[in-house]
C-alpha positions as CSV (number, residue, x, y, z in Angstrom):
1,X,126.2,-8.0,394.2
2,X,124.6,-5.7,391.7
3,X,125.2,-6.5,388.1
4,X,128.8,-7.7,388.4
5,X,129.7,-10.9,386.7
6,X,130.5,-13.9,388.9
7,X,133.4,-16.2,388.5
8,X,133.3,-19.6,386.7
9,X,131.4,-22.4,388.3
10,X,133.0,-25.5,389.6
11,X,132.4,-28.2,387.1
12,X,130.4,-31.2,388.2
13,X,130.6,-34.7,386.9
14,X,128.4,-37.8,387.2
15,X,125.2,-37.8,389.3
16,X,126.6,-39.9,392.1
17,X,128.9,-37.1,393.1
18,X,129.4,-37.0,396.9
19,X,132.3,-34.7,397.6
20,X,131.5,-31.3,399.2
21,X,130.4,-28.5,396.9
22,X,133.2,-26.0,396.3
23,X,131.3,-23.1,394.9
24,X,128.1,-21.1,395.6
25,X,127.8,-20.3,391.9
26,X,126.9,-23.7,390.4
27,X,123.7,-24.0,388.4
28,X,122.5,-26.9,386.2
29,X,119.5,-28.0,384.3
30,X,117.3,-30.2,386.5
31,X,116.4,-33.3,384.5
32,X,117.5,-36.5,386.0
33,X,120.9,-37.2,384.4
34,X,121.2,-40.1,381.9
35,X,122.0,-43.5,383.3
36,X,124.4,-45.0,380.8
37,X,124.6,-48.8,380.4
38,X,127.3,-50.4,382.5
39,X,129.4,-51.4,379.6
40,X,129.8,-47.7,378.5
41,X,132.8,-45.8,379.7
42,X,131.9,-43.5,382.7
43,X,133.9,-40.8,381.1
44,X,131.1,-40.3,378.6
45,X,128.9,-39.0,381.4
46,X,130.5,-35.6,381.3
47,X,130.4,-35.0,377.6
48,X,127.6,-33.9,375.3
49,X,125.9,-36.3,373.0
50,X,125.8,-34.8,369.5
51,X,122.3,-34.9,368.1
52,X,120.7,-31.6,367.1
53,X,121.1,-30.0,370.5
54,X,123.5,-30.5,373.4
55,X,122.6,-32.9,376.1
56,X,123.4,-30.7,379.1
57,X,125.1,-32.8,381.7
58,X,126.2,-29.5,383.2
59,X,127.0,-27.2,385.9
60,X,125.4,-23.7,385.5
61,X,126.9,-20.4,386.6
62,X,124.9,-17.2,387.0
63,X,126.3,-14.3,385.0
64,X,124.4,-11.4,386.3
65,X,124.1,-10.5,390.0
66,X,120.6,-10.8,391.6
67,X,121.0,-10.0,395.2
68,X,119.2,-7.0,396.7
69,X,121.4,-7.2,399.9
70,X,118.6,-8.7,402.0
71,X,116.2,-11.6,401.7
72,X,112.9,-10.6,400.1
73,X,109.8,-10.7,402.3
74,X,107.7,-13.7,401.6
75,X,104.0,-13.2,400.7
76,X,102.6,-16.3,402.4
77,X,102.4,-19.8,401.0
78,X,100.6,-21.8,398.3
79,X,97.6,-23.7,399.7
80,X,98.0,-27.5,399.3
81,X,94.6,-27.9,397.6
82,X,95.8,-25.6,394.8
83,X,98.9,-27.7,394.3
84,X,96.6,-30.8,394.0
85,X,94.6,-29.0,391.3
86,X,97.7,-28.7,389.1
87,X,98.9,-32.3,389.6
88,X,96.6,-34.0,387.0
89,X,98.2,-32.0,384.2
90,X,101.8,-32.9,385.2
91,X,103.6,-35.7,383.3
92,X,106.8,-37.7,383.8
93,X,109.1,-37.7,380.8
94,X,111.5,-40.6,380.3
95,X,114.0,-40.3,377.4
96,X,116.2,-43.0,375.9
97,X,119.4,-41.4,374.7
98,X,121.4,-42.6,371.8
99,X,121.4,-46.2,370.5
100,X,122.8,-47.8,373.7
101,X,119.7,-47.2,375.9
102,X,121.0,-44.6,378.3
103,X,118.0,-43.1,380.2
104,X,117.2,-39.7,381.5
105,X,114.1,-38.4,383.2
106,X,112.3,-35.1,383.6
107,X,108.8,-33.5,383.9
108,X,106.3,-31.9,381.5
109,X,103.0,-30.0,381.5
110,X,99.9,-30.9,379.5
111,X,98.8,-27.9,377.4
112,X,95.9,-29.5,375.5
113,X,93.5,-32.3,376.1
114,X,94.7,-33.9,372.9
115,X,98.2,-34.3,374.2
116,X,100.4,-31.3,373.5
117,X,103.1,-31.2,376.3
118,X,105.5,-28.5,377.3
119,X,108.9,-29.4,378.7
120,X,112.5,-28.3,378.7
121,X,114.6,-28.9,375.5
122,X,117.4,-30.5,377.7
123,X,114.9,-33.1,379.0
124,X,114.6,-34.7,375.5
125,X,117.9,-33.6,374.0
126,X,119.5,-36.3,371.9
127,X,116.8,-38.8,372.7
128,X,115.9,-41.7,370.3
129,X,112.7,-42.5,372.2
130,X,110.5,-40.5,374.5
131,X,107.8,-42.0,376.8
132,X,105.4,-39.8,378.8
133,X,103.3,-40.9,381.8
134,X,100.4,-38.7,382.6
135,X,99.7,-38.3,386.3
136,X,96.0,-37.5,385.8
137,X,95.1,-40.9,384.2
138,X,98.2,-43.0,385.0
139,X,98.6,-43.9,381.3
140,X,101.9,-43.9,379.4
141,X,102.2,-42.7,375.8
142,X,104.8,-42.6,373.1
143,X,105.8,-39.0,372.4
144,X,106.8,-37.3,369.2
145,X,109.0,-34.1,369.5
146,X,107.1,-31.4,367.6
147,X,109.9,-28.9,367.9
148,X,112.6,-27.4,370.2
149,X,114.3,-24.2,371.0
150,X,117.6,-24.6,372.8
151,X,118.0,-20.8,373.3
152,X,115.0,-20.8,375.6
153,X,115.3,-24.4,376.7
154,X,111.8,-25.2,375.4
155,X,110.4,-28.3,373.7
156,X,106.9,-29.3,372.7
157,X,105.9,-33.0,372.6
158,X,102.8,-34.6,371.1
159,X,101.4,-37.7,372.8
160,X,100.3,-40.4,370.4
161,X,96.7,-41.6,370.9
162,X,95.9,-39.2,373.7
163,X,92.6,-37.5,374.3
164,X,90.6,-36.1,377.2
165,X,93.7,-35.1,379.2
166,X,93.6,-32.7,382.1
167,X,95.6,-29.5,381.4
168,X,97.6,-27.3,383.8
169,X,96.0,-24.0,384.7
170,X,98.1,-21.2,383.1
171,X,98.9,-18.0,384.9
172,X,100.6,-14.8,383.8
173,X,104.3,-14.6,384.5
174,X,104.3,-10.8,383.9
175,X,102.4,-10.4,387.2
176,X,105.1,-12.3,389.2
177,X,106.8,-10.2,391.9
178,X,109.7,-10.7,394.2
179,X,108.5,-12.2,397.5
180,X,105.6,-14.1,395.8
181,X,105.1,-17.6,397.3
182,X,105.6,-20.4,394.8
183,X,105.7,-24.2,394.6
184,X,107.7,-26.2,392.1
185,X,106.2,-29.6,391.1
186,X,108.1,-32.3,389.3
187,X,109.5,-35.8,388.9
188,X,112.2,-35.3,391.6
189,X,114.8,-38.1,391.4
190,X,113.2,-39.5,388.2
191,X,111.1,-41.9,390.3
192,X,107.7,-41.1,388.7
193,X,104.3,-41.2,390.3
194,X,102.7,-38.4,392.3
195,X,104.7,-35.2,391.7
196,X,107.1,-34.0,394.3
197,X,106.6,-30.4,395.6
198,X,109.2,-27.8,396.6
199,X,107.9,-24.6,398.3
200,X,109.7,-21.3,398.3
201,X,109.4,-17.7,397.2
202,X,110.5,-15.6,394.2
203,X,113.8,-13.9,395.0
204,X,114.6,-12.1,391.8
205,X,113.3,-11.6,388.2
206,X,114.7,-11.3,384.7
207,X,117.9,-13.2,385.5
208,X,120.5,-14.4,383.0
209,X,122.4,-17.7,383.5
210,X,124.9,-19.7,381.4
211,X,124.5,-23.5,381.2
212,X,128.0,-24.8,381.0
213,X,129.2,-28.4,380.6
214,X,132.3,-29.9,382.2
215,X,134.4,-28.8,379.2
216,X,133.2,-25.2,379.1
217,X,130.5,-25.5,376.4
218,X,127.7,-23.2,377.3
219,X,124.1,-22.1,376.5
220,X,122.8,-18.7,377.5
221,X,119.3,-18.4,379.1
222,X,117.8,-15.1,380.0
223,X,114.7,-13.6,381.6
224,X,114.6,-16.3,384.2
225,X,112.5,-16.3,387.4
226,X,114.8,-16.9,390.4
227,X,113.4,-18.7,393.5
228,X,114.6,-20.4,396.6
229,X,112.4,-23.4,396.1
230,X,114.6,-26.6,396.6
231,X,114.1,-28.2,393.2
232,X,115.9,-31.5,392.4
233,X,117.1,-33.5,389.5
234,X,114.0,-34.7,387.5
235,X,112.1,-31.5,388.1
236,X,113.1,-29.9,384.8
237,X,110.1,-29.1,382.7
238,X,107.7,-29.1,385.6
239,X,105.4,-26.2,386.7
240,X,106.2,-23.4,389.1
241,X,102.8,-22.3,390.5
242,X,101.7,-19.2,392.4
243,X,99.3,-18.6,395.3
244,X,96.4,-18.7,392.9
245,X,97.4,-22.3,391.8
246,X,98.3,-21.1,388.3
247,X,101.5,-22.0,386.4
248,X,103.9,-19.0,386.1
249,X,107.1,-20.7,385.2
250,X,108.8,-23.9,384.0
251,X,111.5,-25.4,386.3
252,X,114.8,-25.4,384.6
253,X,117.9,-25.0,386.8
254,X,119.2,-24.7,390.3
255,X,122.3,-24.0,392.3
256,X,125.0,-26.1,394.0
257,X,124.9,-29.1,391.7
258,X,122.0,-31.5,391.8
259,X,120.0,-30.6,395.0
260,X,119.2,-27.3,396.7
261,X,120.8,-27.5,400.1
262,X,121.2,-25.3,403.1
263,X,123.1,-22.3,401.9
264,X,122.3,-22.9,398.2
265,X,121.6,-19.8,396.3
266,X,118.8,-20.2,393.8
267,X,116.5,-22.1,391.4
268,X,115.5,-20.8,388.0
269,X,112.4,-21.1,385.9
270,X,111.5,-20.1,382.4
271,X,108.6,-17.6,382.6
272,X,105.5,-19.3,381.4
273,X,104.6,-16.4,379.0
274,X,108.0,-16.9,377.3
275,X,107.7,-20.7,377.2
276,X,104.2,-20.5,375.7
277,X,105.2,-17.9,373.1
278,X,108.0,-20.2,371.9
279,X,105.6,-23.2,372.0
280,X,103.1,-21.4,369.8
281,X,105.8,-20.8,367.2
282,X,106.8,-24.4,367.3
283,X,103.1,-25.6,367.0
284,X,102.7,-23.3,364.0
285,X,105.7,-24.8,362.3
286,X,107.6,-21.5,362.3
287,X,111.3,-22.2,362.1
288,X,113.9,-19.7,363.2
289,X,117.7,-19.6,363.8
290,X,116.9,-21.1,367.2
291,X,113.7,-23.1,366.6
292,X,113.9,-26.6,365.1
293,X,110.7,-28.1,363.9
294,X,110.3,-31.9,363.9
295,X,112.4,-34.7,365.4
296,X,116.1,-34.1,366.0
297,X,118.7,-35.7,363.9
298,X,121.2,-38.2,365.4
299,X,124.8,-38.5,364.4
300,X,125.8,-40.8,367.2
301,X,129.0,-39.5,368.9
302,X,129.9,-37.9,372.2
303,X,132.5,-35.1,371.9
304,X,134.6,-32.7,373.8
305,X,136.6,-29.6,372.8
306,X,140.2,-30.3,371.7
307,X,142.9,-28.6,373.8
308,X,144.0,-26.4,370.9
309,X,140.5,-25.5,369.8
310,X,140.9,-27.1,366.4
311,X,138.0,-29.5,366.3
312,X,135.6,-31.7,368.3
313,X,137.3,-34.8,369.8
314,X,135.2,-38.0,369.8
315,X,135.1,-39.6,373.2
316,X,132.4,-42.2,372.4
317,X,130.6,-43.7,369.5
318,X,127.2,-45.2,369.7
319,X,126.7,-48.8,368.5
320,X,124.9,-49.0,365.2
321,X,124.9,-45.2,364.7
322,X,125.7,-43.3,361.4
323,X,129.0,-42.3,362.9
324,X,130.0,-45.9,363.6
325,X,128.9,-47.0,360.2
326,X,131.0,-44.3,358.6
327,X,134.1,-45.5,360.4
328,X,134.5,-42.8,363.1
329,X,136.2,-44.0,366.3
330,X,136.9,-42.7,369.8
331,X,139.9,-40.4,369.7
332,X,139.2,-39.1,366.1
333,X,138.7,-35.3,365.8
334,X,135.9,-33.9,363.7
335,X,137.2,-30.9,361.8
336,X,134.4,-29.9,359.3
337,X,130.8,-30.5,358.3
338,X,129.7,-29.7,354.7
339,X,132.9,-27.8,354.1
340,X,132.4,-25.5,357.2
341,X,135.2,-25.7,359.8
342,X,134.4,-27.2,363.2
343,X,136.5,-25.7,365.9
344,X,134.6,-27.0,369.0
345,X,132.0,-29.4,370.1
346,X,129.5,-26.5,370.2
347,X,130.3,-25.8,366.6
348,X,129.3,-29.3,365.6
349,X,126.1,-29.2,367.6
350,X,125.1,-25.8,366.2
351,X,125.8,-26.8,362.7
352,X,123.6,-30.0,363.0
353,X,120.6,-27.9,364.0
354,X,120.1,-26.9,360.4
355,X,119.5,-30.6,359.3
356,X,116.7,-33.1,359.4
357,X,116.5,-36.9,359.5
358,X,117.4,-38.3,356.1
359,X,119.7,-35.5,355.2
360,X,123.2,-36.3,354.2
361,X,126.3,-34.4,355.4
362,X,129.9,-34.5,354.4
363,X,132.0,-34.9,357.6
364,X,135.7,-34.3,357.8
365,X,137.8,-35.8,360.5
366,X,141.4,-36.7,361.5
367,X,142.1,-40.1,363.0
368,X,144.5,-40.8,365.8
369,X,147.4,-41.4,363.4
370,X,146.9,-38.0,361.9
371,X,145.3,-39.1,358.6
372,X,142.5,-37.0,357.2
373,X,139.2,-38.5,356.2
374,X,136.0,-37.2,354.6
375,X,132.8,-39.2,354.3
376,X,129.1,-38.8,353.4
377,X,126.9,-39.6,356.4
378,X,123.1,-39.9,356.3
379,X,121.6,-38.6,359.6
380,X,118.9,-40.5,361.3
381,X,116.0,-39.6,363.6
382,X,116.7,-38.5,367.2
383,X,113.4,-38.8,369.1
384,X,111.7,-41.7,367.4
385,X,108.1,-41.6,366.1
């Protein structure tokens, strides 16, 4: 396989998908997908919710070959008692998305006894409320998003009123080798409680993948640890531990849709050294072109690319959102923000990253009759304090 580029992934849809997988090149972030209220059109499941970052209801395709031509030799297994040592620092992350109470679930890791938690950006992406349940003490906390980095799929949360929490033991991802035994812990299926475990071994290092939604919008992730551990939806943000019982990665994506099955190719984790370096920048309040400090903004629309690449077509508007209050409707096409052209759904998402709650933007759009509109919209908070 070498370094050749693979073909496009088959695009998956809602989480209740049952038809056979048609491709061996599917990868997706592994939070438990949002469960939208029954009155919401099911079509919205396959589109991104525009907040600051994309809610990745996606298939993922690998873009750089990783095979060595033979399966790597496994270096034993991770003792169960070491897995148990990590569990108290694992948390369940439950997010409410938008203003219509759609729900998504994932996992996180406690970094400090006072309640700093590391998770994936896509776990809390577009959320208006985040609740975290700590396995170690069984308590649930409201969480504030300290900051996010979509380019590394990293987010840092702060639990309100937390103290004396058990933390996860941190290892060194630079010491990880192909063949190392690993175990992935997480909130598989979004059911909460005692973390699930998935054992396997490292099959490749420094891999690049592309997170792609059903309409081709994508996010590049690089430097990933590849394993054959059968991670599942809900495991995103959870720890990948080595034979020493130390965290060496953060579970992020896997192949063949939602669950690793017989014949599935790989799971992917952000190296813990990378994740912690990003987390340190976030905690220090250091913004960058990819790091957003503070809670995300919320506009309140779900969008897709237009067929001619001339805007972002609205496929859903959240009740009570700034977009609804401004008069935007399903079928309208957003064409500009603050005078800058919007040629795709990704353009709109990327442009919104520069703003904070309370900021006003001038949005341009075309309604279904072809009439052009422009309006000032005040953005509100994504993850709520």
